[in-house]
VMD Tcl script that draws the C-alpha trace (Angstrom):
set ca {
  {-12.74 21.18 -8.59}
  {-13.12 18.26 -6.23}
  {-11.18 17.78 -2.95}
  {-9.14 14.97 -4.43}
  {-8.07 17.19 -7.38}
  {-7.15 20.03 -5.01}
  {-5.10 17.66 -2.85}
  {-3.50 16.20 -5.97}
  {-2.48 19.67 -7.16}
  {-1.04 20.52 -3.71}
  {0.87 17.29 -3.62}
  {2.20 17.86 -7.10}
  {3.37 21.37 -6.22}
  {5.04 20.01 -3.08}
  {6.74 17.44 -5.26}
  {8.18 20.23 -7.40}
  {9.29 22.29 -4.40}
  {10.68 19.16 -2.68}
  {12.51 18.07 -5.81}
  {14.12 21.53 -6.13}
  {15.08 21.61 -2.42}
  {16.55 18.08 -2.69}
  {18.62 18.98 -5.75}
  {20.16 21.91 -3.83}
  {20.54 19.83 -0.69}
  {22.05 16.95 -2.67}
  {24.61 19.19 -4.31}
  {25.64 20.69 -0.94}
  {25.78 17.20 0.60}
  {27.85 15.85 -2.28}
  {30.30 18.74 -1.98}
  {30.60 17.86 1.71}
  {31.18 14.25 0.78}
  {33.92 15.19 -1.71}
  {35.51 17.35 0.93}
  {35.48 14.47 3.39}
  {36.95 12.17 0.78}
  {39.76 14.67 0.23}
  {40.52 14.59 4.01}
  {40.56 10.81 3.91}
  {37.25 9.98 5.64}
  {36.64 6.29 4.97}
  {32.86 6.40 4.38}
  {32.87 9.43 2.07}
  {32.11 7.23 -0.93}
  {28.80 6.18 0.64}
  {27.95 9.85 1.21}
  {28.77 10.78 -2.37}
  {26.85 7.88 -3.90}
  {23.89 8.55 -1.55}
  {23.68 12.11 -2.62}
  {24.08 11.28 -6.29}
  {21.11 9.00 -5.95}
  {19.25 11.71 -4.04}
  {19.94 14.25 -6.78}
  {18.79 11.85 -9.53}
  {15.67 10.98 -7.58}
  {15.01 14.67 -6.98}
  {15.16 15.38 -10.65}
  {12.66 12.61 -11.24}
  {10.57 13.93 -8.39}
  {10.54 17.34 -10.06}
  {9.44 15.74 -13.36}
  {6.64 13.74 -11.60}
  {5.45 16.90 -9.85}
  {5.31 18.80 -13.14}
  {3.37 15.92 -14.72}
  {1.03 16.01 -11.75}
  {0.29 19.71 -12.10}
  {-0.26 19.34 -15.84}
  {-2.62 16.45 -15.43}
  {-4.77 17.59 -12.58}
  {-7.88 17.62 -14.70}
  {-7.00 14.51 -16.71}
  {-9.04 11.39 -15.76}
  {-6.78 8.59 -14.56}
  {-3.93 10.87 -13.56}
  {-3.78 9.35 -10.10}
  {-3.43 5.85 -11.49}
  {-0.86 7.05 -14.09}
  {1.38 8.76 -11.58}
  {1.11 6.25 -8.71}
  {4.00 4.08 -9.84}
  {6.32 7.06 -10.52}
  {5.53 8.33 -6.97}
  {6.55 4.91 -5.56}
  {9.77 4.99 -7.68}
  {10.62 8.49 -6.28}
  {9.93 7.30 -2.74}
  {12.16 4.21 -3.05}
  {14.97 6.10 -4.74}
  {14.99 8.86 -2.20}
  {14.94 6.33 0.63}
  {17.99 4.45 -0.84}
  {19.86 7.75 -1.28}
  {18.96 8.87 2.28}
  {19.97 5.50 3.67}
  {23.40 5.52 1.96}
  {24.11 9.11 2.95}
  {22.97 8.51 6.54}
  {25.16 5.43 6.90}
  {28.15 7.30 5.47}
  {27.65 10.46 7.42}
  {26.79 9.02 10.78}
  {24.84 11.46 13.00}
  {25.73 14.93 11.81}
  {24.42 15.85 8.33}
  {21.96 18.71 7.93}
  {21.31 17.87 4.25}
  {20.00 14.44 5.27}
  {17.19 16.18 7.25}
  {16.13 18.01 4.09}
  {16.21 14.72 2.19}
  {13.91 13.08 4.77}
  {11.45 15.99 4.86}
  {11.21 16.65 1.15}
  {12.52 13.37 -0.28}
  {10.27 11.06 1.69}
  {7.42 13.27 3.00}
  {6.42 14.76 -0.34}
  {6.28 11.43 -2.23}
  {4.29 9.79 0.58}
  {1.73 12.60 0.44}
  {1.74 12.38 -3.40}
  {1.12 8.65 -3.31}
  {-1.72 9.07 -0.83}
  {-3.33 11.69 -3.06}
  {-2.89 9.37 -6.10}
  {-4.80 6.63 -4.20}
  {-7.53 9.06 -3.20}
  {-7.84 10.28 -6.70}
  {-7.97 6.73 -8.09}
  {-10.78 5.83 -5.70}
  {-12.76 8.93 -6.51}
  {-12.70 8.29 -10.28}
}
mol new
graphics top color blue
foreach p $ca { graphics top sphere $p radius 0.5 }
foreach p [lrange $ca 0 end-1] q [lrange $ca 1 end] { graphics top cylinder $p $q radius 0.2 }
display resetview
């Protein structure tokens, strides 16, 4: 197996792990947002919407990661999964941005969103490009 395929497989597995971690983190963050809304915090709606987007993006991230692991040996997999990787990155960024604006400075779930929600898709996109160039 070539280096590009190995990196693609690693990135796909990280997408699965990151998607699962972001689903859990998003649920915890959304529960926190609902609690803040109950207490009357004005920006709780942004937090809730941000984490809903994060959860939906994480589900899609999980699906893209599974597709990546299934298609490691398929020619053209890098080109096929490049756009879904971009979609995951953009959706995670929007969810992160809304949650960060709503939460201000103190939200541990947002750190998980940044690490797994932005880092994994960026690595995945890079491996898609490397794989496309190698084919």
